C-alpha positions as CSV (number, residue, x, y, z in Angstrom):
1,M,58.1,179.5,68.7
2,T,56.4,179.1,65.9
3,V,58.3,179.5,62.2
4,R,56.1,179.9,59.3
5,G,57.7,179.0,55.9
6,T,58.4,181.9,53.4
7,I,58.1,179.8,50.4
8,D,55.3,177.2,48.9
9,L,56.7,174.0,47.1
10,V,55.2,175.3,43.7
11,S,56.9,178.2,44.0
12,A,60.1,176.7,45.4
13,A,60.2,174.6,42.1
14,G,59.4,177.4,39.6
15,R,62.4,179.6,40.8
16,K,66.1,179.7,40.2
17,W,68.4,178.7,42.9
18,D,72.4,179.1,43.7
19,A,71.8,176.8,46.4
20,L,70.0,174.4,48.3
21,V,70.6,173.2,51.6
22,I,69.0,170.1,53.0
23,G,68.2,170.0,56.5
24,A,67.2,172.8,59.1
25,G,69.6,171.8,62.1
26,P,72.3,174.1,63.1
27,A,74.2,172.9,60.6
28,G,71.8,173.5,57.5
29,T,70.7,177.1,59.0
30,V,74.3,178.4,59.7
31,A,75.5,177.5,56.4
32,A,72.4,179.3,54.7
33,R,72.4,182.2,56.7
34,E,76.7,182.5,55.5
35,L,76.0,181.8,51.9
36,A,72.7,184.4,52.4
37,R,75.4,187.3,53.7
38,H,77.4,186.4,50.3
39,G,74.2,187.4,48.2
40,V,73.7,183.8,47.0
41,R,70.1,182.8,46.6
42,V,69.6,180.0,49.2
43,L,66.5,177.5,49.7
44,L,66.6,175.9,53.4
45,V,64.6,172.6,53.7
46,D,63.3,170.5,56.5
47,R,61.1,167.3,56.9
48,A,60.0,168.5,60.0
49,E,57.5,171.7,60.9
50,F,59.0,174.2,63.5
51,P,59.1,174.6,65.9
52,R,60.2,170.3,66.4
53,R,61.3,168.6,69.5
54,K,65.2,167.6,69.4
55,V,66.5,166.2,72.8
56,C,69.6,165.4,71.3
57,G,72.2,168.5,71.1
58,G,71.1,170.4,74.4
59,C,74.5,172.0,75.1
60,L,76.7,174.3,73.4
61,N,80.3,174.3,74.9
62,P,82.7,177.3,74.6
63,H,83.8,175.7,71.4
64,A,80.7,176.1,69.9
65,L,80.1,179.1,71.5
66,S,83.3,180.9,70.1
67,I,82.2,179.6,66.5
68,L,79.0,181.5,66.8
69,E,80.8,184.6,68.5
70,T,82.6,184.7,65.0
71,V,79.5,184.8,62.8
72,G,77.4,187.6,65.2
73,L,75.5,184.4,66.6
74,R,76.2,184.4,70.1
75,E,73.3,186.4,71.7
76,V,70.9,183.4,70.0
77,A,72.8,181.0,72.4
78,E,72.6,183.8,75.5
79,R,68.6,184.0,74.3
80,C,68.1,180.6,74.4
81,G,69.9,178.5,77.2
82,I,71.2,178.9,80.8
83,P,75.1,178.8,81.7
84,L,76.5,175.2,82.3
85,R,79.5,175.7,84.7
86,R,79.6,171.5,86.2
87,M,79.8,168.1,85.3
88,V,79.0,165.3,87.6
89,L,79.9,161.9,86.5
90,S,78.6,158.8,88.6
91,T,79.1,155.2,87.9
92,E,78.8,152.1,90.2
93,G,80.2,153.1,93.1
94,A,82.2,155.8,92.2
95,R,81.3,159.9,91.5
96,A,83.1,163.0,90.5
97,E,82.7,166.5,89.7
98,L,84.5,168.4,87.4
99,E,84.3,172.5,86.8
100,L,83.6,173.5,83.1
101,P,84.4,176.5,81.3
102,E,81.0,178.4,81.0
103,G,78.7,176.9,78.2
104,R,75.1,177.0,77.8
105,A,71.9,174.1,78.6
106,I,69.7,174.8,75.8
107,C,66.2,173.7,74.5
108,R,66.5,172.5,70.9
109,A,63.2,173.6,69.7
110,T,63.4,176.8,70.9
111,F,67.5,177.3,69.6
112,D,66.7,175.7,66.1
113,A,63.8,177.8,65.7
114,V,65.7,180.9,66.6
115,L,68.3,180.0,64.0
116,V,65.7,179.7,61.4
117,E,64.0,183.3,61.8
118,V,67.7,184.6,61.9
119,A,68.9,182.8,58.7
120,I,65.3,184.0,57.0
121,A,66.1,187.7,58.4
122,A,69.4,187.3,56.0
123,G,67.5,186.5,53.1
124,V,66.9,182.7,52.9
125,D,63.7,180.9,51.5
126,F,62.8,178.5,54.2
127,L,60.2,175.3,53.3
128,P,59.4,173.1,55.9
129,G,57.6,169.7,56.0
130,V,59.0,168.5,52.6
131,I,61.0,165.4,52.0
132,A,64.2,165.7,50.0
133,E,65.4,163.0,48.0
134,L,68.9,163.9,45.4
135,Q,68.3,163.0,41.5
136,P,71.3,162.0,39.4
137,A,73.2,165.3,38.7
138,T,73.4,167.2,35.3
139,D,76.5,169.0,34.0
140,D,75.7,172.5,36.0
141,L,73.1,171.3,38.3
142,R,71.9,169.0,41.1
143,P,68.2,168.4,41.4
144,V,66.3,167.4,44.2
145,R,63.2,166.0,44.4
146,L,60.8,167.8,47.2
147,R,58.0,165.8,48.2
148,T,54.8,165.8,50.7
149,S,51.8,163.4,51.2
150,T,50.1,165.1,48.8
151,E,52.5,166.4,46.3
152,S,56.0,166.4,44.6
153,H,58.1,168.5,42.6
154,S,62.0,168.9,41.9
155,V,64.3,171.8,42.5
156,A,67.6,171.9,41.0
157,A,70.7,174.4,42.1
158,P,74.5,174.1,41.1
159,V,75.3,173.4,44.6
160,V,73.7,171.5,47.4
161,L,74.8,171.2,51.0
162,A,73.7,168.0,52.8
163,A,73.2,168.7,56.0
164,S,70.3,166.4,56.9
165,G,71.6,164.5,59.9
166,L,71.1,160.8,60.5
167,G,69.4,158.9,58.2
168,G,66.8,160.0,56.2
169,T,66.0,159.6,52.5
170,L,68.3,162.3,51.1
171,F,71.2,159.7,49.4
172,T,68.6,157.2,48.4
173,H,68.9,157.9,44.8
174,A,72.2,159.0,44.9
175,P,74.8,155.8,44.6
176,E,78.3,158.3,44.6
177,F,77.1,158.0,48.2
178,T,78.4,155.4,51.0
179,H,77.5,155.1,54.3
180,H,79.7,153.5,56.8
181,V,78.8,152.4,60.4
182,S,80.9,151.4,63.2
183,P,79.9,147.8,64.3
184,A,80.3,149.0,68.2
185,S,78.1,151.9,67.4
186,R,75.6,152.7,70.0
187,V,72.2,154.2,69.3
188,G,70.8,157.1,70.7
189,A,67.2,158.1,72.5
190,G,65.9,161.0,74.3
191,T,63.1,163.0,75.6
192,C,62.0,166.0,77.0
193,L,60.2,166.5,80.9
194,P,58.0,169.3,82.0
195,A,59.4,171.5,84.8
196,A,59.5,170.1,88.1
197,D,61.3,170.5,91.0
198,G,63.7,167.4,91.5
199,P,67.6,166.4,92.1
200,Y,69.0,168.0,89.3
201,P,69.2,171.3,89.3
202,E,70.5,174.0,86.3
203,G,73.8,174.6,85.6
204,T,74.9,171.1,85.7
205,I,75.4,168.3,83.6
206,H,75.0,164.7,85.1
207,M,76.0,161.7,83.5
208,A,75.0,158.3,84.8
209,V,77.7,155.7,83.1
210,A,76.9,152.1,83.5
211,P,77.5,149.0,81.3
212,G,76.6,149.4,78.1
213,G,75.4,153.2,78.0
214,Y,75.3,156.1,79.7
215,V,72.6,159.1,80.0
216,G,73.0,162.9,80.6
217,I,70.6,165.1,82.1
218,T,70.3,168.8,82.0
219,R,67.8,171.6,82.7
220,T,66.8,174.1,80.6
221,L,66.0,177.6,80.6
222,A,62.2,177.0,81.1
223,G,63.1,174.2,83.6
224,E,62.7,171.5,81.7
225,L,64.9,168.5,81.7
226,T,66.5,167.1,78.6
227,V,67.5,163.5,79.1
228,A,69.8,162.1,76.3
229,A,71.1,158.6,76.3
230,A,73.3,156.5,74.2
231,F,73.0,152.4,74.6
232,D,74.6,149.4,72.8
233,V,71.8,148.1,70.8
234,P,72.2,144.4,73.2
235,V,71.7,146.8,76.2
236,L,68.4,148.4,74.6
237,R,66.6,144.9,73.9
238,R,67.0,143.4,76.9
239,A,65.2,146.6,78.8
240,G,62.2,146.5,76.1
241,S,62.5,150.2,75.8
242,P,64.6,153.4,76.2
243,A,62.9,154.8,78.7
244,L,63.5,151.4,81.1
245,A,66.9,151.3,80.1
246,A,68.0,154.9,80.9
247,E,66.1,153.8,84.1
248,Q,68.5,150.7,85.1
249,C,71.4,153.2,84.1
250,L,70.8,155.8,86.7
251,E,70.2,153.1,89.3
252,R,73.3,151.6,88.7
253,A,75.2,154.7,88.5
254,G,73.5,155.8,91.8
255,L,71.6,158.5,90.6
256,P,68.0,159.5,91.9
257,P,65.1,158.5,89.4
258,I,63.3,160.9,87.3
259,A,59.1,161.0,87.7
260,G,57.9,160.5,84.6
261,L,60.2,159.2,82.6
262,S,58.8,155.9,81.5
263,A,56.1,157.5,80.7
264,A,57.6,160.1,78.4
265,T,57.6,160.1,74.7
266,W,61.3,159.6,73.3
267,R,62.7,159.4,70.3
268,G,65.3,157.0,69.0
269,T,68.2,157.7,66.5
270,P,70.1,155.6,64.4
271,P,73.3,154.3,65.0
272,L,75.8,157.0,66.4
273,T,79.2,156.4,64.9
274,C,79.5,156.4,61.5
275,H,80.3,158.7,58.3
276,T,79.5,159.0,54.6
277,T,81.8,159.0,52.2
278,P,82.9,160.9,49.7
279,L,82.2,164.5,51.7
280,A,81.8,166.3,48.2
281,A,80.6,164.8,44.8
282,G,78.6,165.6,42.0
283,R,77.8,169.0,43.1
284,V,76.9,168.3,46.7
285,L,78.6,169.1,49.6
286,L,78.1,166.9,53.3
287,L,77.9,168.7,56.8
288,G,77.1,167.9,60.1
289,D,75.6,164.6,61.1
290,A,75.2,164.2,57.3
291,A,78.9,164.1,57.1
292,G,80.0,161.8,60.1
293,Y,79.0,161.5,63.7
294,V,81.0,160.0,67.0
295,E,79.2,159.9,70.2
296,P,80.1,163.2,71.6
297,F,81.3,164.5,74.7
298,S,80.0,167.9,76.9
299,G,78.7,169.9,74.0
300,E,81.2,168.5,70.9
301,G,78.6,167.3,68.8
302,M,76.8,170.9,68.3
303,A,80.6,172.5,67.7
304,W,81.1,170.1,65.1
305,A,78.0,170.9,63.4
306,I,78.2,174.7,63.6
307,A,82.0,174.8,62.7
308,A,81.4,172.7,59.7
309,A,78.6,175.2,58.8
310,T,80.4,178.2,58.9
311,A,83.4,177.0,57.3
312,V,81.9,175.6,54.4
313,T,81.1,178.4,52.5
314,P,84.4,179.0,50.2
315,A,83.8,175.6,48.7
316,A,80.0,176.5,48.2
317,L,81.4,179.1,46.3
318,E,83.5,177.4,44.2
319,M,81.1,175.2,43.4
320,L,79.0,177.8,42.5
321,A,81.9,179.1,40.6
322,G,81.9,175.8,38.0
323,R,85.1,174.8,40.1
324,E,83.6,171.6,41.4
325,Q,86.4,169.4,41.7
326,Q,89.0,172.5,43.7
327,A,85.6,172.9,45.8
328,A,85.9,169.1,46.5
329,R,89.1,169.5,47.5
330,V,88.8,172.0,49.5
331,W,86.0,170.5,51.5
332,E,87.9,167.6,52.3
333,G,90.9,169.5,53.8
334,V,88.6,171.8,55.9
335,H,86.3,169.1,57.1
336,Q,89.6,167.3,58.1
337,R,90.6,170.3,59.9
338,V,87.5,171.8,61.7
339,V,85.6,168.5,62.5
340,K,87.8,165.1,62.1
341,R,90.6,165.9,64.2
342,R,88.5,167.1,66.9
343,Q,86.2,163.9,66.6
344,R,89.5,161.7,67.4
345,I,89.3,162.7,71.4
346,C,85.6,161.8,71.7
347,R,86.5,158.3,69.9
348,L,89.3,158.1,72.8
349,I,86.5,158.9,75.5
350,R,83.8,156.4,73.7
351,E,86.3,153.7,74.2
352,L,86.8,154.4,77.7
353,A,83.4,154.4,78.7
354,A,82.8,151.0,77.1
355,H,84.8,149.6,79.8
356,P,83.0,149.5,82.9
357,A,86.0,148.5,85.4
358,L,88.2,151.0,83.4
359,S,85.3,153.5,83.8
360,R,84.8,153.0,87.7
361,L,88.5,153.5,88.1
362,T,88.9,157.0,86.4
363,I,85.9,158.5,88.2
364,R,87.2,157.5,91.4
365,T,90.6,158.6,90.5
366,L,89.0,162.3,89.6
367,H,86.9,162.2,92.5
368,H,90.1,162.7,94.4
369,L,92.0,164.2,92.0
370,P,90.1,166.4,90.1
371,F,92.4,168.5,88.6
372,L,93.7,165.6,86.3
373,A,90.9,166.5,84.3
374,T,91.8,169.9,83.7
375,P,94.0,169.1,80.5
376,L,91.1,167.1,78.7
377,V,88.3,169.7,79.7
378,K,90.4,172.5,78.1
379,R,90.9,170.1,75.1
380,V,87.6,169.3,74.5
381,N,86.2,172.9,75.3
382,A,88.9,175.1,73.6
383,P,87.2,178.1,71.5
384,A,87.9,177.9,67.5
385,Y,89.3,181.6,67.2
386,G,91.5,181.6,64.2
387,L,90.3,178.0,62.9
388,L,88.2,178.5,60.8
389,H,89.2,180.3,57.9
């Protein structure tokens, strides 16, 4: 679905805003909607035109679904996705099938576009197709330079929510923020293949685990195959391309090849395991991937983004009221509670997956004793009721 902006760049520069939200992924869009529901005048911007292709974040687990339900957005997930009930883990000489609490497999292009439409309906003004760069803060405002290939204007607000994802130019002129990348971080890559019959049925997450990386495969509502991968940088260099690295990973894990994988258009990511400090400074609050990311497991990355989006409103309102230091303290504590604590388990899984022998042993054990995974599956997918407020 095509989403049109509600305002142009010149008009946006000429208006007063209470809040600027940079990045129209789930974190930014849901946060913008929540602020608008509190009567805040919000401008939401993104560098892309919508719909946009996004192959990461193709799963919503029960944790994410429970958060969406608390803010009245569960129907969006139901409309944009199909049930996920099973995970198949495969590695060299080992395979295990695990039952999952029901999640949803989504097409990110559709899901993100619908969320933007919902935010617009709540009163958010949307400006796509602009690159944002933070400018030095004044006493009571944070200016942001917005530019296209032909023009550039400045907008400002008492609070800026930075939900710009991994990488980008937002912090180029904001030295108070420091980006930290884990030395062992993998890089991500993904693609989406047209609907076709094949060995990967809907309702199942297929995970191929091989030395130096993994590939996840799901089928969407339209029958497309979403392929999302993470690789060690040396593995990607040796393979020569993400497509070849993915094909090699599938072969080593014993999963069937995917027709058209090498000819598909792939999108890459910056290093996946990273964080930015501080989480709040100079009238800016960081959330979503811009705040920090760990290689996720079964939809947790999307859950972190949505959890942060629904929890940031109190800190944003504190900053809007001029209590900047209080806002920073509130957000540091809330983010620790709703995001960072849940990222710890994904760090442990990431360490496990980095050791091929240990991965094989684990998957072989789960093949014979799948119930051993139940505590971990429940922990990762635990709903967030009562956690956000």
